[in-house]
C-alpha positions in Angstrom: 0.0 0.0 0.0 1.3 3.4 -0.9 0.0 6.7 0.5 0.9 10.2 -0.8 2.8 12.5 1.5 2.6 16.3 1.2 4.9 19.2 2.2 8.1 17.2 2.2 11.7 18.2 1.5 11.4 19.2 -2.2 8.6 20.5 -4.4 10.2 18.8 -7.4 9.8 15.4 -5.8 6.9 13.0 -5.5 7.2 11.3 -2.2 5.5 8.1 -1.3 5.5 6.3 2.1 5.5 2.5 1.8 3.5 1.0 4.6 5.3 -2.3 4.2 8.5 -3.7 5.6 11.6 -4.1 3.4 11.3 -7.9 3.9 8.2 -8.1 1.8 9.3 -10.4 -1.0 8.5 -10.9 -4.7 10.3 -13.4 -6.9 12.8 -11.7 -9.1 11.7 -13.6 -12.2 8.2 -12.3 -11.7 9.1 -8.6 -11.5 8.8 -6.6 -14.7 11.9 -4.8 -15.9 10.1 -1.5 -15.6 8.8 -2.1 -12.1 11.8 0.0 -10.8 10.7 0.3 -7.2 10.2 -3.4 -6.8 13.6 -4.1 -8.4 15.2 -1.6 -6.1 13.8 -3.3 -3.1 15.0 -6.7 -4.5 18.4 -5.0 -5.0 18.6 -3.9 -1.3 17.7 -7.4 -0.1 20.3 -9.1 -2.4 23.2 -6.7 -1.8 22.6 -5.8 1.8 21.3 -9.0 3.5 22.3 -7.7 6.9 19.8 -4.9 6.9 17.0 -5.2 9.4 13.8 -6.3 7.6 11.7 -4.1 9.8 13.1 -0.9 8.5 10.4 1.3 7.0 11.0 2.6 3.4 10.1 6.1 2.2 10.4 6.5 -1.5 11.2 9.9 -3.1 10.5 10.0 -6.8 12.5 12.7 -8.6 10.7 14.4 -11.4 12.4 16.4 -14.2 11.6 20.1 -14.7 12.8 20.5 -18.3 9.7 21.1 -20.3 11.5 20.0 -23.5 12.2 16.6 -22.1 9.7 13.9 -23.0 9.7 10.4 -21.6 7.2 7.8 -20.5 5.3 8.5 -17.3 7.6 6.4 -15.2 9.7 6.8 -12.1 13.2 5.4 -13.1 15.0 7.9 -10.9 14.2 7.8 -7.1 15.6 7.5 -3.6 14.7 5.0 -1.0 15.1 6.1 2.6 15.0 3.4 5.3 13.9 4.6 8.7 14.0 2.7 12.0 10.7 3.5 13.7 7.4 2.1 14.9 4.1 3.0 13.4 1.5 4.8 15.5 -2.0 3.5 16.3 -3.4 4.9 13.0 -0.6 3.2 11.0 1.4 6.4 10.4 4.9 7.2 11.7 5.2 9.4 14.7 5.4 13.2 13.8 9.0 13.6 15.1 10.4 10.7 13.0 11.2 13.1 10.1 13.6 15.0 12.3 16.0 12.0 12.4 18.4 10.9 9.7 17.5 7.7 7.8 19.4 4.5 8.5 20.0 4.1 4.8 19.6 6.4 1.8 19.8 4.7 -1.6 19.5 6.6 -4.9 18.7 4.6 -8.0 18.6 5.5 -11.7 17.5 2.9 -14.2 17.7 3.2 -18.0 14.1 3.4 -19.1 15.1 3.5 -22.8 16.7 0.0 -22.9 15.0 -3.3 -23.1 16.5 -4.6 -19.9 16.1 -1.3 -18.0 19.6 -1.6 -16.5 20.6 0.1 -13.2 23.3 2.4 -14.3 23.7 4.9 -11.4 23.6 4.1 -7.7 24.6 5.9 -4.5 24.0 4.3 -1.1 25.0 5.8 2.3 23.8 6.0 5.9 24.8 4.8 9.3 24.0 1.2 8.5 26.1 1.3 5.4 29.2 3.5 5.8 28.8 4.7 9.4 31.8 2.7 10.6 34.0 4.0 7.8 33.0 7.6 8.5 33.7 7.2 12.2 37.1 5.8 11.3 37.8 8.8 9.1 37.0 11.1 11.9 39.4 9.3 14.2 42.1 9.3 11.6 41.7 13.1 11.5 43.3 13.1 14.9 46.3 11.2 13.6 47.3 12.8 10.3 50.9 11.5 10.7 49.8 7.8 10.3 51.5 5.9 7.5 49.6 3.6 5.1 50.8 0.7 7.1 49.5 2.2 10.3 46.1 2.9 8.6 45.9 -0.7 7.5 46.7 -1.9 11.0 44.2 0.5 12.6 41.5 -0.8 10.2 42.3 -4.4 11.2 42.1 -3.4 14.8 38.7 -1.7 14.1 37.5 -5.1 12.6 37.2 -4.0 9.0 36.7 -7.1 6.9 38.5 -5.7 3.9 41.4 -3.4 4.8 44.1 -2.6 2.3 46.0 -5.8 3.0 42.9 -7.9 2.2 42.6 -7.3 -1.5 42.3 -11.0 -2.4 39.4 -11.5 0.1 37.7 -8.4 -1.2 37.9 -9.5 -4.8 36.6 -12.9 -3.8 33.6 -11.2 -2.2 32.9 -9.0 -5.2 29.1 -9.4 -5.8 29.3 -10.2 -9.5 26.4 -12.6 -9.6 24.2 -10.5 -7.4 24.6 -7.5 -9.7 23.8 -9.3 -13.0 20.0 -9.2 -12.9 20.0 -5.5 -12.0 22.6 -4.3 -14.3 21.5 -6.4 -17.3 24.9 -7.9 -17.9 28.2 -9.1 -16.5 30.9 -7.1 -14.8 34.5 -8.0 -15.6 36.8 -6.6 -12.9 39.8 -4.7 -14.5 41.4 -3.2 -11.3 40.7 -2.7 -7.6 42.4 -0.2 -5.4 42.1 0.9 -1.7 41.6 4.7 -1.4 42.0 6.8 1.7 42.2 10.5 1.8 45.2 11.7 3.8 43.8 15.2 4.0 42.5 15.3 7.6 40.3 18.3 6.9 38.2 16.4 4.4 37.8 13.2 6.5 36.7 11.1 3.6 36.0 7.5 4.5 38.3 4.7 3.3 36.9 3.1 0.1 37.6 0.2 -2.3 37.3 1.5 -5.9 36.7 -1.1 -8.6 37.2 -0.3 -12.3 35.2 -2.8 -14.4 34.1 -3.5 -17.9 30.3 -3.9 -18.3 29.2 -6.5 -20.9 25.4 -6.0 -21.5 23.1 -8.9 -22.4 22.4 -7.2 -25.8 26.1 -6.9 -26.7 26.9 -3.4 -25.6 30.1 -2.7 -23.6 31.0 0.2 -21.3 33.3 1.2 -18.5 31.9 1.0 -14.9 33.2 2.3 -11.6 32.0 0.8 -8.3 32.9 1.8 -4.7 32.7 -0.3 -1.5 33.2 0.5 2.2 35.7 -1.8 3.9 34.0 -2.7 7.1 31.2 -4.9 5.7 32.1 -4.7 2.0 28.9 -2.9 1.3 28.5 -1.4 -2.2 28.2 2.4 -2.0 28.3 3.5 -5.7 27.8 2.4 -9.2 28.6 4.7 -12.1 28.3 3.3 -15.6 30.2 5.5 -18.0 29.3 6.5 -20.5 25.6 6.1 -20.0 24.5 4.1 -23.1 20.9 4.9 -24.2 19.5 3.9 -27.5 20.9 5.7 -30.5 19.9 9.4 -30.5 18.1 9.1 -27.2 18.1 11.2 -24.2 18.9 10.4 -20.6 17.8 12.5 -17.6 16.8 15.4 -19.7 20.2 15.6 -21.6 21.1 14.2 -25.0 23.0 10.9 -24.5 25.8 9.4 -26.5 25.0 7.0 -29.3 25.3 3.4 -28.3 28.4 1.7 -29.6 
């Protein structure tokens, strides 16, 4: 069940509150490629199995303002926020719940112009995803003199599963098969590197960055960048470059490159 919400953060967004837990399931094979919200929920279950199934999702559908842009009346670009709260007697969240930050914020963009409606852009963050990595970055800010070796040892001491000296384990855990049904193709890992910003003022969290080659089901190829936090190995970013719409098409209100 979905209920419209009014007077929320952005006038350019359509916001829906899903009165169902994240654990509600539908078989992946039964989900239409253009049922983007259902596929996003399946994605969260597949890639983040440790998330509490009782988290309440709020869906923000981002609408385009460009009057010259024409597309199907579909919501292929949206954000799912997961909140940890109980519903009130009337089945609505408590009024003060919106003052708290969501446990997870996941932004999805699917390609509505392709047959397989591939997920080509993703950003996931929040305390349940990269909270430990951000806390580590803040602590590191107090020790700007640390060497790379000391950073790696500190990450091990903080119980990070995939510190810089655990590259083999990280690559073994790379979710290649889990990503296939959502990205409409296979990912061939080209390189993987552990990045950590030594500028203490920025306090950017440690991250594994993977450069991959995307091989679509329909024969298209493209470069893809993915990022993962090191404590749980959670995926935090997908960026398929270049975005490959159909020849002469448009993507997100801007002319896209022709498919190779």
